[in-house]
All heavy atoms as an XYZ file, in Angstrom:
981
protein
N       0.819     -1.187     -0.003
C       0.000      0.000     -0.001
C       0.863      1.254     -0.002
O       0.526      2.220     -0.688
C      -0.894     -0.060      1.240
C      -1.995      0.905      1.218
S      -3.023      0.548     -0.178
C      -4.535      1.020      0.352
N       1.984      1.208      0.750
C       2.881      2.354      0.799
C       3.543      2.569     -0.553
O       3.781      3.702     -0.958
C       3.960      2.127      1.865
C       3.411      2.196      3.273
S       2.760      3.807      3.578
C       4.164      4.572      4.272
N       3.799      1.465     -1.247
C       4.391      1.586     -2.569
C       3.415      2.279     -3.509
O       3.818      3.101     -4.345
C       4.722      0.201     -3.131
C       6.010     -0.359     -2.627
C       6.301     -1.697     -3.275
O       5.906     -1.914     -4.450
O       6.917     -2.503     -2.607
N       2.160      1.941     -3.396
C       1.132      2.563     -4.228
C       1.060      4.055     -3.972
O       0.991      4.863     -4.908
C      -0.220      1.885     -3.923
C      -1.400      2.527     -4.581
C      -1.550      2.014     -6.009
C      -2.863      2.474     -6.574
N      -2.754      3.336     -7.678
N       1.101      4.461     -2.684
C       1.093      5.894     -2.353
C       2.344      6.579     -2.871
O       2.287      7.703     -3.390
C       0.960      6.098     -0.841
C      -0.412      5.806     -0.309
C      -0.576      5.121      0.887
C      -1.551      6.218     -0.980
C      -1.834      4.855      1.389
C      -2.811      5.963     -0.487
C      -2.958      5.266      0.708
N       3.478      5.926     -2.749
C       4.735      6.490     -3.236
C       4.696      6.644     -4.749
O       5.130      7.667     -5.304
C       5.897      5.604     -2.805
N       4.164      5.638     -5.431
C       4.060      5.705     -6.886
C       3.091      6.810     -7.307
O       3.380      7.591     -8.221
C       3.598      4.346     -7.423
C       3.487      4.244     -8.949
C       4.828      4.496     -9.616
C       2.944      2.874     -9.331
N       1.954      6.886     -6.622
C       0.983      7.944     -6.909
C       1.589      9.326     -6.666
O       1.367     10.256     -7.453
C      -0.283      7.776     -6.061
C      -1.139      6.609     -6.528
O      -0.883      6.108     -7.664
O      -2.048      6.206     -5.788
N       2.322      9.479     -5.583
C       2.977     10.758     -5.261
C       3.990     11.120     -6.340
O       4.063     12.271     -6.777
C       3.660     10.654     -3.891
C       4.325     11.939     -3.432
C       3.329     13.047     -3.156
O       2.170     12.756     -2.802
O       3.716     14.227     -3.318
N       4.769     10.125     -6.764
C       5.768     10.359     -7.804
C       5.085     10.770     -9.116
O       5.532     11.718     -9.802
C       6.618      9.094     -8.006
C       7.677      9.259     -9.043
N       8.741     10.107     -8.882
C       7.834      8.672    -10.268
C       9.519     10.059     -9.958
N       8.968      9.168    -10.809
N       4.000     10.084     -9.489
C       3.256     10.443    -10.691
C       2.668     11.839    -10.583
O       2.661     12.609    -11.555
C       2.149      9.414    -10.956
C       2.596      8.039    -11.451
C       1.397      7.103    -11.568
C       3.304      8.149    -12.792
N       2.170     12.184     -9.423
C       1.605     13.532     -9.192
C       2.691     14.601     -9.350
O       2.460     15.657     -9.947
C       0.980     13.593     -7.802
C       0.219     14.864     -7.518
C      -0.985     15.031     -8.437
O      -1.648     14.035     -8.780
O      -1.244     16.199     -8.818
N       3.886     14.322     -8.846
C       5.001     15.263     -8.985
C       5.392     15.420    -10.461
O       5.649     16.539    -10.928
C       6.203     14.800     -8.168
C       6.040     14.984     -6.683
C       7.241     14.434     -5.901
O       8.132     13.822     -6.470
N       7.219     14.660     -4.591
N       5.446     14.321    -11.202
C       5.771     14.382    -12.624
C       4.712     15.171    -13.399
O       5.035     15.998    -14.255
C       5.909     12.977    -13.211
C       7.154     12.181    -12.806
C       7.079     10.773    -13.377
C       8.412     12.878    -13.284
N       3.452     14.912    -13.071
C       2.359     15.659    -13.720
C       2.443     17.150    -13.400
O       2.242     17.999    -14.270
C       1.000     15.103    -13.309
C       0.691     13.782    -13.978
O       1.239     13.488    -15.042
N      -0.174     12.985    -13.367
N       2.745     17.472    -12.144
C       2.873     18.882    -11.749
C       4.051     19.527    -12.478
O       3.954     20.671    -12.944
C       3.049     18.986    -10.240
N       5.150     18.800    -12.590
C       6.308     19.334    -13.285
C       5.987     19.534    -14.767
O       6.342     20.567    -15.348
C       7.513     18.409    -13.122
C       8.771     18.970    -13.763
C       9.972     18.048    -13.573
O       9.857     16.958    -13.019
N      11.110     18.509    -14.048
N       5.314     18.591    -15.381
C       4.928     18.715    -16.789
C       3.981     19.906    -16.973
O       4.116     20.664    -17.932
C       4.254     17.413    -17.224
C       4.008     17.376    -18.732
C       3.371     16.090    -19.217
N       4.052     14.915    -18.694
C       3.414     13.883    -18.148
N       2.105     13.891    -18.026
N       4.088     12.835    -17.704
N       3.064     20.075    -16.037
C       2.123     21.188    -16.088
C       2.876     22.526    -15.992
O       2.611     23.459    -16.744
C       1.090     21.044    -14.967
C      -0.109     21.930    -15.110
C      -1.236     21.611    -14.128
N      -0.813     21.181    -12.800
C      -0.912     19.925    -12.339
N      -1.414     18.984    -13.113
N      -0.528     19.617    -11.121
N       3.842     22.611    -15.063
C       4.646     23.835    -14.924
C       5.445     24.115    -16.196
O       5.569     25.255    -16.628
C       5.576     23.730    -13.719
C       4.881     23.934    -12.383
C       5.884     24.104    -11.242
N       6.786     22.945    -11.113
C       6.557     21.864    -10.370
N       5.417     21.785     -9.684
N       7.416     20.872    -10.302
N       6.003     23.070    -16.803
C       6.773     23.234    -18.040
C       5.880     23.740    -19.171
O       6.269     24.625    -19.934
C       7.444     21.917    -18.434
C       8.525     21.456    -17.464
S       9.885     22.636    -17.333
C      10.654     22.392    -18.909
N       4.667     23.180    -19.270
C       3.737     23.639    -20.304
C       3.320     25.083    -20.059
O       3.215     25.873    -20.998
C       2.508     22.729    -20.361
C       2.767     21.408    -21.037
C       1.457     20.719    -21.357
C       1.738     19.418    -22.061
N       1.742     19.559    -23.495
N       3.091     25.458    -18.795
C       2.746     26.839    -18.466
C       3.892     27.776    -18.831
O       3.684     28.861    -19.373
C       2.404     26.959    -16.980
C       1.067     26.377    -16.615
C       0.811     26.420    -15.107
O       1.723     26.638    -14.308
N      -0.448     26.193    -14.721
N       5.112     27.351    -18.500
C       6.284     28.164    -18.808
C       6.448     28.318    -20.323
O       6.731     29.417    -20.821
C       7.535     27.535    -18.186
C       8.824     28.327    -18.299
C       8.682     29.687    -17.632
C       9.971     27.545    -17.672
N       6.257     27.226    -21.052
C       6.350     27.271    -22.500
C       5.284     28.195    -23.083
O       5.539     29.009    -23.973
C       6.188     25.856    -23.058
C       6.312     25.750    -24.551
C       6.117     24.321    -25.023
O       6.560     23.384    -24.334
O       5.494     24.168    -26.093
N       4.075     28.109    -22.536
C       2.992     28.983    -22.981
C       3.299     30.436    -22.672
O       3.067     31.328    -23.506
C       1.671     28.555    -22.314
C       0.505     29.368    -22.760
N       0.067     30.458    -22.059
C      -0.305     29.251    -23.848
C      -0.960     30.985    -22.697
N      -1.211     30.265    -23.779
N       3.841     30.698    -21.499
C       4.196     32.063    -21.113
C       5.251     32.623    -22.053
O       5.177     33.784    -22.475
C       4.699     32.103    -19.672
C       5.019     33.497    -19.183
C       5.550     33.454    -17.760
C       5.847     34.803    -17.177
N       6.623     35.686    -17.991
N       6.237     31.812    -22.411
C       7.279     32.264    -23.349
C       6.675     32.577    -24.718
O       7.036     33.572    -25.350
C       8.355     31.196    -23.490
C       9.266     31.106    -22.299
C      10.359     30.095    -22.520
N      11.133     29.909    -21.299
C      11.684     28.784    -20.934
N      11.561     27.694    -21.695
N      12.366     28.698    -19.814
N       5.762     31.735    -25.169
C       5.118     31.962    -26.462
C       4.301     33.255    -26.431
O       4.350     34.058    -27.377
C       4.232     30.783    -26.822
N       3.578     33.475    -25.357
C       2.784     34.701    -25.226
C       3.703     35.913    -25.166
O       3.440     36.932    -25.819
C       1.874     34.629    -23.977
C       1.273     35.990    -23.663
C       0.783     33.596    -24.172
N       4.788     35.835    -24.412
C       5.751     36.938    -24.338
C       6.341     37.244    -25.705
O       6.521     38.407    -26.072
C       6.865     36.617    -23.342
C       6.390     36.682    -21.893
O       5.303     37.248    -21.650
O       7.112     36.162    -21.012
N       6.637     36.190    -26.477
C       7.176     36.389    -27.833
C       6.153     37.096    -28.721
O       6.500     38.008    -29.487
C       7.592     35.058    -28.441
N       4.896     36.693    -28.608
C       3.837     37.346    -29.394
C       3.662     38.804    -29.003
O       3.509     39.677    -29.851
C       2.515     36.603    -29.236
C       2.416     35.246    -29.929
C       1.110     34.553    -29.552
C       2.524     35.394    -31.433
N       3.683     39.060    -27.709
C       3.539     40.433    -27.216
C       4.715     41.270    -27.693
O       4.543     42.418    -28.146
C       3.426     40.451    -25.671
C       3.590     41.855    -25.120
C       2.111     39.855    -25.231
N       5.918     40.722    -27.620
C       7.106     41.450    -28.063
C       7.041     41.735    -29.563
O       7.344     42.847    -30.005
C       8.361     40.636    -27.727
C       9.627     41.437    -27.933
O       9.652     42.622    -27.545
O      10.594     40.879    -28.510
N       6.605     40.752    -30.334
C       6.471     40.943    -31.783
C       5.435     42.022    -32.088
O       5.658     42.892    -32.930
C       6.073     39.632    -32.438
C       5.962     39.706    -33.941
C       5.574     38.377    -34.556
O       5.760     37.333    -33.913
O       5.071     38.401    -35.690
N       4.325     41.978    -31.381
C       3.269     42.985    -31.577
C       3.780     44.378    -31.214
O       3.496     45.356    -31.915
C       2.057     42.612    -30.723
C       0.921     43.573    -30.846
C       0.220     43.443    -32.181
N      -0.905     44.336    -32.201
C      -1.251     45.044    -33.241
N      -0.603     44.933    -34.365
N      -2.287     45.846    -33.184
N       4.525     44.472    -30.131
C       5.090     45.755    -29.700
C       6.029     46.298    -30.781
O       6.018     47.498    -31.093
C       5.828     45.567    -28.380
C       6.278     46.876    -27.750
C       6.915     46.657    -26.386
N       5.926     46.164    -25.445
C       6.060     45.062    -24.706
N       7.140     44.329    -24.797
N       5.113     44.694    -23.871
N       6.846     45.416    -31.365
C       7.767     45.851    -32.422
C       7.003     46.325    -33.650
O       7.379     47.328    -34.271
C       8.711     44.711    -32.794
C       9.776     44.449    -31.766
C      10.659     43.278    -32.163
C      11.682     42.974    -31.077
N      12.491     41.790    -31.420
N       5.926     45.612    -34.000
C       5.118     46.023    -35.140
C       4.472     47.385    -34.908
O       4.416     48.231    -35.808
C       4.043     44.977    -35.442
C       4.525     43.679    -36.075
C       3.375     42.680    -36.176
C       5.122     43.932    -37.440
N       3.980     47.601    -33.703
C       3.359     48.885    -33.363
C       4.396     50.000    -33.434
O       4.124     51.082    -33.964
C       2.687     48.820    -31.978
C       1.448     47.928    -32.047
C       2.319     50.210    -31.476
C       0.825     47.618    -30.701
N       5.593     49.746    -32.918
C       6.660     50.743    -32.966
C       7.045     51.056    -34.414
O       7.226     52.219    -34.773
C       7.892     50.238    -32.189
C       9.052     51.193    -32.186
C       8.765     52.472    -31.446
O       7.930     52.522    -30.551
N       9.447     53.532    -31.818
N       7.151     50.036    -35.247
C       7.484     50.232    -36.652
C       6.402     51.032    -37.355
O       6.698     51.968    -38.127
C       7.680     48.874    -37.335
C       8.026     48.902    -38.811
C       9.378     49.570    -39.028
C       8.044     47.492    -39.372
N       5.152     50.724    -37.074
C       4.038     51.457    -37.666
C       4.058     52.919    -37.229
O       3.841     53.821    -38.045
C       2.723     50.797    -37.250
C       1.497     51.418    -37.872
C       0.228     50.697    -37.454
O       0.243     49.456    -37.405
O      -0.763     51.388    -37.166
N       4.356     53.159    -35.963
C       4.438     54.530    -35.444
C       5.559     55.289    -36.156
O       5.359     56.445    -36.564
C       4.680     54.488    -33.937
C       4.921     55.844    -33.332
C       3.863     56.725    -33.106
C       6.205     56.256    -32.990
C       4.080     57.969    -32.559
C       6.435     57.495    -32.454
C       5.371     58.348    -32.231
O       5.606     59.594    -31.706
N       6.704     54.657    -36.305
C       7.828     55.319    -36.977
C       7.495     55.622    -38.433
O       7.851     56.687    -38.948
C       9.074     54.450    -36.877
C       9.655     54.386    -35.473
C      10.755     53.352    -35.325
O      11.108     52.679    -36.324
O      11.279     53.222    -34.201
N       6.790     54.715    -39.094
C       6.385     54.956    -40.475
C       5.397     56.117    -40.562
O       5.490     56.954    -41.458
C       5.765     53.694    -41.076
C       6.772     52.599    -41.346
C       6.118     51.289    -41.773
O       4.916     51.091    -41.613
N       6.926     50.396    -42.314
N       4.476     56.183    -39.612
C       3.521     57.297    -39.591
C       4.241     58.626    -39.364
O       3.908     59.626    -40.004
C       2.472     57.078    -38.511
C       1.467     56.018    -38.826
C       0.500     55.762    -37.680
O       0.667     56.271    -36.570
N      -0.534     54.964    -37.945
N       5.205     58.631    -38.455
C       5.941     59.864    -38.189
C       6.747     60.281    -39.421
O       6.826     61.476    -39.748
C       6.856     59.688    -36.974
C       6.106     59.466    -35.664
S       4.851     60.724    -35.318
C       5.891     62.115    -34.965
N       7.349     59.325    -40.111
C       8.093     59.638    -41.330
C       7.154     60.180    -42.404
O       7.494     61.143    -43.113
C       8.824     58.399    -41.829
N       5.970     59.601    -42.506
C       4.989     60.077    -43.486
C       4.531     61.494    -43.140
O       4.397     62.345    -44.024
C       3.794     59.117    -43.530
C       2.707     59.515    -44.492
C       3.143     59.459    -45.949
O       4.114     58.762    -46.284
O       2.486     60.129    -46.768
N       4.298     61.750    -41.876
C       3.897     63.110    -41.460
C       4.999     64.115    -41.752
O       4.728     65.243    -42.187
C       3.563     63.137    -39.980
C       2.241     62.524    -39.655
C       1.900     62.650    -38.190
N       0.710     61.884    -37.884
C       0.443     61.361    -36.726
N       1.286     61.514    -35.717
N      -0.660     60.666    -36.531
N       6.239     63.729    -41.500
C       7.363     64.633    -41.779
C       7.457     64.908    -43.283
O       7.680     66.052    -43.701
C       8.667     64.020    -41.264
N       7.258     63.869    -44.084
C       7.295     64.043    -45.533
C       6.148     64.950    -45.998
O       6.345     65.860    -46.807
C       7.201     62.686    -46.220
C       7.448     62.733    -47.732
C       7.335     61.359    -48.356
N       5.981     60.868    -48.380
C       5.051     61.243    -49.269
N       5.337     62.120    -50.181
N       3.841     60.736    -49.219
N       4.956     64.734    -45.457
C       3.813     65.583    -45.804
C       4.049     67.031    -45.390
O       3.696     67.958    -46.122
C       2.541     65.056    -45.159
C       2.014     63.784    -45.779
C       0.827     63.196    -45.033
O       0.388     63.795    -44.023
O       0.349     62.135    -45.456
N       4.658     67.215    -44.231
C       4.955     68.570    -43.762
C       5.950     69.249    -44.690
O       5.778     70.425    -45.035
C       5.505     68.518    -42.337
C       5.769     69.875    -41.749
C       6.309     69.786    -40.343
C       6.626     71.177    -39.827
N       7.317     71.146    -38.552
N       6.979     68.526    -45.106
C       7.957     69.097    -46.024
C       7.305     69.462    -47.358
O       7.573     70.532    -47.916
C       9.115     68.123    -46.254
C      10.092     68.057    -45.115
S      11.432     66.866    -45.380
C      11.868     67.100    -47.071
N       6.425     68.579    -47.858
C       5.732     68.875    -49.112
C       4.830     70.097    -48.975
O       4.777     70.932    -49.880
C       4.912     67.658    -49.555
C       5.694     66.490    -50.123
C       4.769     65.294    -50.371
C       6.404     66.873    -51.402
N       4.142     70.204    -47.853
C       3.266     71.357    -47.637
C       4.080     72.650    -47.521
O       3.690     73.687    -48.073
C       2.416     71.151    -46.380
C       1.446     72.266    -46.097
C       0.421     72.482    -47.195
O       0.110     71.553    -47.947
O      -0.067     73.633    -47.310
N       5.216     72.588    -46.831
C       6.077     73.772    -46.736
C       6.600     74.174    -48.107
O       6.633     75.361    -48.444
C       7.244     73.509    -45.785
C       6.832     73.460    -44.335
C       7.962     73.034    -43.415
O       9.069     72.708    -43.906
O       7.732     73.023    -42.192
N       6.994     73.180    -48.919
C       7.464     73.474    -50.274
C       6.333     74.087    -51.101
O       6.544     75.067    -51.819
C       7.989     72.197    -50.940
C       8.371     72.398    -52.383
C       9.537     73.083    -52.712
C       7.558     71.920    -53.406
C       9.881     73.286    -54.031
C       7.901     72.116    -54.725
C       9.059     72.801    -55.041
O       9.392     72.993    -56.351
N       5.147     73.518    -50.984
C       3.985     74.037    -51.705
C       3.704     75.488    -51.321
O       3.483     76.338    -52.188
C       2.780     73.143    -51.406
C       1.535     73.483    -52.159
C       0.420     72.473    -51.815
N      -0.855     73.049    -52.052
C      -1.539     73.831    -51.217
N      -1.060     74.096    -50.043
N      -2.703     74.330    -51.548
N       3.732     75.768    -50.032
C       3.500     77.137    -49.563
C       4.590     78.095    -50.067
O       4.308     79.242    -50.409
C       3.419     77.177    -48.038
C       2.177     76.525    -47.471
C       0.900     77.182    -47.945
O       0.821     78.393    -48.119
N      -0.113     76.377    -48.189
N       5.819     77.606    -50.100
C       6.926     78.426    -50.597
C       6.724     78.751    -52.086
O       6.917     79.904    -52.499
C       8.251     77.688    -50.386
C       9.455     78.449    -50.860
C      10.732     77.629    -50.709
O      10.688     76.455    -50.374
N      11.858     78.253    -50.968
N       6.325     77.762    -52.874
C       6.079     77.994    -54.297
C       4.928     78.972    -54.489
O       5.004     79.888    -55.317
C       5.803     76.654    -55.021
C       5.276     76.879    -56.423
C       7.055     75.802    -55.047
N       3.875     78.814    -53.707
C       2.731     79.725    -53.794
C       3.158     81.143    -53.451
O       2.794     82.100    -54.137
C       1.585     79.239    -52.875
C       0.960     77.974    -53.444
C       0.533     80.332    -52.684
C      -0.015     77.288    -52.517
N       3.945     81.297    -52.395
C       4.399     82.627    -51.990
C       5.299     83.240    -53.060
O       5.185     84.437    -53.372
C       5.129     82.546    -50.651
C       5.625     83.880    -50.141
C       4.532     84.901    -49.886
O       3.361     84.518    -49.678
O       4.853     86.109    -49.885
N       6.184     82.468    -53.653
C       7.052     82.990    -54.711
C       6.217     83.440    -55.910
O       6.491     84.494    -56.503
C       8.061     81.926    -55.150
C       9.148     81.671    -54.144
C      10.036     80.500    -54.537
O       9.726     79.757    -55.469
N      11.130     80.335    -53.822
N       5.227     82.654    -56.268
C       4.365     83.017    -57.397
C       3.538     84.265    -57.060
O       3.346     85.139    -57.916
C       3.452     81.849    -57.761
C       2.618     82.068    -58.992
C       3.433     82.221    -60.260
O       4.623     81.855    -60.295
O       2.854     82.734    -61.249
N       3.060     84.364    -55.834
C       2.318     85.560    -55.416
C       3.184     86.796    -55.533
O       2.760     87.832    -56.063
C       1.839     85.388    -53.973
C       0.924     86.502    -53.481
C       0.576     86.306    -52.020
N       1.640     86.722    -51.159
C       1.934     87.990    -50.838
N       1.203     88.975    -51.321
N       2.932     88.286    -50.043
N       4.432     86.683    -55.064
C       5.348     87.824    -55.146
C       5.676     88.163    -56.596
O       5.772     89.343    -56.963
C       6.612     87.540    -54.348
C       6.390     87.563    -52.865
C       7.652     87.266    -52.074
O       8.714     87.035    -52.638
N       7.526     87.264    -50.758
N       5.839     87.136    -57.441
C       6.132     87.386    -58.853
C       4.964     88.128    -59.511
O       5.152     89.113    -60.233
C       6.399     86.074    -59.591
C       6.805     86.277    -61.064
C       6.886     84.969    -61.810
N       5.595     84.337    -61.991
C       4.673     84.703    -62.886
N       4.891     85.719    -63.693
N       3.529     84.047    -62.979
N       3.746     87.658    -59.228
C       2.570     88.320    -59.795
C       2.439     89.755    -59.294
O       2.097     90.659    -60.073
C       1.311     87.514    -59.478
C       1.145     86.201    -60.231
C      -0.013     85.403    -59.667
C       0.968     86.448    -61.713
N       2.693     89.950    -58.025
C       2.658     91.316    -57.490
C       3.682     92.197    -58.192
O       3.379     93.319    -58.590
C       2.933     91.307    -55.983
C       1.780     90.933    -55.072
C       2.249     90.848    -53.630
C       0.648     91.939    -55.208
N       4.863     91.697    -58.313
C       5.944     92.478    -58.920
C       5.602     92.832    -60.371
O       5.854     93.943    -60.822
C       7.254     91.703    -58.852
C       8.421     92.516    -59.272
N       8.858     92.556    -60.566
C       9.246     93.328    -58.560
C       9.897     93.350    -60.652
N      10.168     93.834    -59.450
N       5.009     91.884    -61.103
C       4.699     92.124    -62.507
C       3.478     93.023    -62.703
O       3.440     93.826    -63.627
C       4.447     90.799    -63.226
C       5.685     89.990    -63.470
C       5.388     88.691    -64.198
O       4.260     88.513    -64.720
O       6.285     87.836    -64.240
N       2.464     92.890    -61.851
C       1.180     93.524    -62.160
C       0.698     94.561    -61.145
O      -0.232     95.303    -61.457
C       0.097     92.450    -62.316
C       0.423     91.439    -63.358
N       0.412     91.733    -64.699
C       0.793     90.138    -63.271
C       0.750     90.658    -65.396
N       0.989     89.671    -64.543
N       1.273     94.629    -59.999
C       0.733     95.532    -58.969
C       0.850     96.992    -59.370
O      -0.025     97.798    -59.039
C       1.439     95.289    -57.638
N       1.900     97.355    -60.096
C       2.054     98.765    -60.461
C       0.920     99.204    -61.401
O       0.494    100.362    -61.348
C       3.414     99.002    -61.098
O       3.556     98.199    -62.251
N       0.410     98.312    -62.248
C      -0.686     98.674    -63.153
C      -2.028     98.667    -62.429
O      -2.990     99.296    -62.876
C      -0.748     97.676    -64.321
C       0.468     97.755    -65.218
C       1.007     96.372    -65.512
O       0.420     95.368    -65.128
N       2.148     96.333    -66.189
N      -2.106     97.971    -61.290
C      -3.373     97.851    -60.559
C      -3.363     98.628    -59.247
O      -4.139     98.329    -58.349
C      -3.659     96.371    -60.264
C      -3.735     95.451    -61.473
C      -3.783     93.997    -61.010
C      -4.936     95.785    -62.325
N      -2.508     99.612    -59.162
C      -2.260    100.277    -57.880
C      -3.524    100.797    -57.205
O      -3.730    100.583    -56.031
C      -1.247    101.411    -58.059
C      -0.782    102.055    -56.778
C      -0.166    101.009    -55.860
C       0.222    103.132    -57.064
N      -4.390    101.402    -57.901
C      -5.595    101.941    -57.288
C      -6.670    100.897    -57.034
O      -7.665    101.171    -56.367
N      -6.484     99.696    -57.558
C      -7.524     98.683    -57.502
C      -7.181     97.487    -56.607
O      -7.961     96.557    -56.516
C      -7.808     98.168    -58.918
C      -8.185     99.272    -59.862
C      -7.236     99.782    -60.747
C      -9.459     99.820    -59.845
C      -7.567    100.809    -61.609
C      -9.799    100.848    -60.702
C      -8.843    101.339    -61.576
O      -9.166    102.356    -62.416
N      -6.017     97.521    -55.979
C      -5.600     96.395    -55.130
C      -6.430     96.366    -53.847
O      -6.546     97.385    -53.154
C      -4.126     96.509    -54.765
C      -3.128     96.307    -55.894
C      -1.712     96.602    -55.402
C      -3.211     94.908    -56.443
N      -7.043     95.251    -53.526
C      -7.793     95.170    -52.271
C      -6.847     95.164    -51.067
O      -5.660     94.873    -51.198
C      -8.545     93.847    -52.386
C      -7.822     93.059    -53.385
C      -7.102     94.022    -54.291
N      -7.413     95.492    -49.927
C      -6.614     95.478    -48.704
C      -6.099     94.073    -48.452
O      -6.805     93.099    -48.683
C      -7.440     95.932    -47.513
C      -7.805     97.381    -47.560
C      -8.603     97.772    -46.338
C      -8.963     99.238    -46.418
N      -9.692     99.669    -45.241
N      -4.880     93.971    -47.974
C      -4.317     92.685    -47.613
C      -3.508     92.021    -48.711
O      -2.877     91.000    -48.472
N      -3.552     92.594    -49.935
C      -2.748     91.983    -51.004
C      -1.274     92.185    -50.714
O      -0.474     91.254    -50.840
C      -3.132     92.569    -52.387
C      -2.160     92.113    -53.456
C      -4.542     92.147    -52.755
N      -0.922     93.380    -50.321
C       0.451     93.640    -49.873
C       0.453     93.468    -48.363
O      -0.068     94.297    -47.626
C       0.902     95.043    -50.278
C       0.982     95.281    -51.791
C       1.330     96.724    -52.077
C       1.979     94.348    -52.429
N       1.023     92.367    -47.920
C       0.889     91.972    -46.514
C       1.786     92.747    -45.568
O       1.373     93.132    -44.481
C       1.209     90.491    -46.375
C       0.254     89.607    -47.096
C       0.647     88.174    -46.944
N      -0.212     87.312    -47.746
C       0.069     86.085    -48.067
N       1.182     85.548    -47.667
N      -0.750     85.382    -48.802
N       3.031     92.966    -45.977
C       3.969     93.588    -45.044
C       5.045     94.330    -45.817
O       4.967     94.508    -47.024
C       4.588     92.529    -44.111
C       5.205     91.370    -44.879
O       5.488     91.521    -46.076
O       5.420     90.315    -44.261
N       6.050     94.766    -45.098
C       7.139     95.541    -45.693
C       7.938     94.726    -46.703
O       8.495     95.291    -47.643
C       8.071     96.079    -44.598
C       7.431     97.112    -43.702
C       7.012     98.367    -44.464
O       7.780     98.806    -45.357
O       5.927     98.890    -44.184
N       7.980     93.421    -46.533
C       8.716     92.601    -47.505
C       8.048     92.663    -48.870
O       8.732     92.678    -49.899
C       8.790     91.148    -47.033
C       9.759     90.939    -45.898
C       9.909     89.479    -45.585
N       8.588     88.925    -45.241
C       8.261     87.652    -45.264
N       9.151     86.755    -45.626
N       7.065     87.243    -44.933
N       6.716     92.725    -48.895
C       6.026     92.858    -50.175
C       6.314     94.208    -50.808
O       6.516     94.300    -52.023
C       4.516     92.689    -49.987
C       4.127     91.243    -49.702
O       4.960     90.345    -49.923
O       2.974     91.025    -49.268
N       6.344     95.237    -50.007
C       6.654     96.568    -50.541
C       8.104     96.650    -51.018
O       8.417     97.418    -51.925
C       6.392     97.642    -49.482
C       4.933     98.054    -49.320
C       4.791     99.048    -48.179
C       4.387     98.622    -50.605
N       8.974     95.869    -50.427
C      10.383     95.905    -50.816
C      10.584     95.351    -52.224
O      11.647     95.571    -52.821
C      11.218     95.108    -49.822
N       9.602     94.685    -52.780
C       9.711     94.189    -54.156
C       9.670     95.319    -55.187
O      10.092     95.128    -56.315
C       8.555     93.217    -54.462
C       8.490     91.921    -53.676
C       7.171     91.211    -53.960
C       9.649     91.024    -54.049
N       9.179     96.468    -54.765
C       8.940     97.563    -55.704
C       9.925     98.700    -55.484
O      10.562     98.827    -54.438
C       7.502     98.084    -55.540
C       6.481     96.991    -55.721
C       5.872     96.399    -54.631
C       6.159     96.545    -56.983
C       4.945     95.394    -54.798
C       5.239     95.534    -57.157
C       4.625     94.959    -56.068
N       9.979     99.567    -56.492
C      10.874    100.726    -56.391
C      10.249    101.802    -55.500
O       9.104    101.699    -55.077
C      11.205    101.265    -57.789
C       9.954    101.677    -58.556
O       8.842    101.531    -58.015
O      10.103    102.149    -59.683
N      11.012    102.827    -55.262
C      10.593    103.896    -54.341
C       9.351    104.619    -54.854
O       8.480    104.986    -54.068
C      11.748    104.882    -54.144
C      11.520    105.898    -53.060
C      11.338    105.257    -51.693
O      12.003    104.251    -51.392
O      10.506    105.768    -50.916
N       9.237    104.806    -56.154
C       8.091    105.511    -56.725
C       6.790    104.749    -56.444
O       5.788    105.346    -56.036
C       8.289    105.666    -58.244
C       7.147    106.379    -58.927
C       7.353    106.469    -60.440
O       8.464    106.205    -60.918
O       6.367    106.761    -61.117
N       6.801    103.439    -56.635
C       5.610    102.636    -56.354
C       5.256    102.732    -54.877
O       4.080    102.855    -54.521
C       5.837    101.163    -56.750
C       4.663    100.291    -56.414
C       3.600    100.186    -57.287
C       4.609     99.594    -55.211
C       2.509     99.382    -56.978
C       3.526     98.798    -54.904
C       2.479     98.697    -55.790
N       6.269    102.669    -54.019
C       5.988    102.736    -52.569
C       5.328    104.064    -52.205
O       4.409    104.099    -51.397
C       7.279    102.535    -51.784
C       7.687    101.096    -51.730
C       8.884    100.894    -50.836
N       9.886    100.244    -51.671
C      11.165    100.252    -51.476
N      11.686    100.877    -50.449
N      11.985     99.637    -52.289
N       5.829    105.163    -52.789
C       5.225    106.471    -52.494
C       3.768    106.505    -52.963
O       2.882    106.951    -52.242
C       6.024    107.584    -53.178
C       7.050    108.206    -52.269
C       7.695    109.437    -52.865
N       8.779    109.024    -53.776
C       8.751    109.176    -55.101
N       7.760    109.791    -55.685
N       9.744    108.752    -55.851
N       3.517    106.007    -54.178
C       2.145    105.989    -54.703
C       1.250    105.105    -53.841
O       0.109    105.468    -53.547
C       2.126    105.480    -56.151
C       2.675    106.459    -57.148
C       2.604    105.863    -58.533
C       3.215    106.783    -59.563
N       3.200    106.176    -60.916
N       1.789    103.960    -53.425
C       1.015    103.049    -52.589
C       0.688    103.702    -51.254
O      -0.441    103.596    -50.770
C       1.782    101.742    -52.365
C       1.044    100.760    -51.504
C      -0.017    100.037    -52.009
C       1.410    100.574    -50.175
C      -0.700     99.145    -51.209
C       0.722     99.687    -49.379
C      -0.345     98.974    -49.908
N       1.649    104.389    -50.675
C       1.413    105.067    -49.385
C       0.339    106.141    -49.556
O      -0.531    106.293    -48.706
C       2.701    105.703    -48.867
C       3.747    104.692    -48.420
C       3.325    103.872    -47.227
O       2.594    104.387    -46.369
O       3.728    102.702    -47.167
N       0.389    106.868    -50.667
C      -0.613    107.926    -50.867
C      -2.008    107.302    -51.078
O      -2.991    107.827    -50.573
C      -0.247    108.813    -52.050
O      -0.318    108.086    -53.257
N      -2.093    106.184    -51.789
C      -3.383    105.496    -51.949
C      -3.861    104.917    -50.629
O      -5.034    104.921    -50.326
C      -3.294    104.368    -52.979
C      -3.481    104.834    -54.397
C      -2.413    104.852    -55.277
C      -4.731    105.253    -54.848
C      -2.591    105.299    -56.569
C      -4.898    105.685    -56.141
C      -3.822    105.708    -57.016
N      -2.937    104.405    -49.820
C      -3.307    103.821    -48.532
C      -3.844    104.882    -47.583
O      -4.766    104.623    -46.832
C      -2.104    103.130    -47.900
O      -1.672    102.069    -48.707
N      -3.245    106.056    -47.623
C      -3.686    107.106    -46.713
C      -5.039    107.665    -47.104
O      -5.831    108.059    -46.241
C      -2.630    108.225    -46.675
C      -1.280    107.821    -46.070
C      -0.294    108.975    -46.195
C      -1.427    107.396    -44.628
N      -5.327    107.716    -48.409
C      -6.611    108.281    -48.840
C      -7.734    107.254    -48.732
O      -8.896    107.637    -48.665
C      -6.534    108.769    -50.309
O      -6.171    107.671    -51.140
C      -5.542    109.898    -50.435
N      -7.413    105.988    -48.700
C      -8.454    104.951    -48.678
C      -9.030    104.744    -47.313
O      -8.748    105.156    -46.312
C      -7.898    103.626    -49.173
């Protein structure tokens, strides 16, 4: 009878050890999956940030081209449209610096009378 209890105890210990090994193996597999998922999320985040940076650079370039074209059009046509330019077309002193002194004087006189 004691042998039977000893054998049962030994089998119970082996089963418990096998159960612990399976749990440990499962935990490692889950940790590997979590780590892989974390890496994928990090990679996706980095790709999104790179895309946002690229979009920002494109938008800045677009705005720069628009501003250059606006200044070119002002330089070419503003002197002929001096009395007809709406407020805000010439935004600041940099816009006025595109023109000669005569245009600036005429613009100032139109601005004061308007």
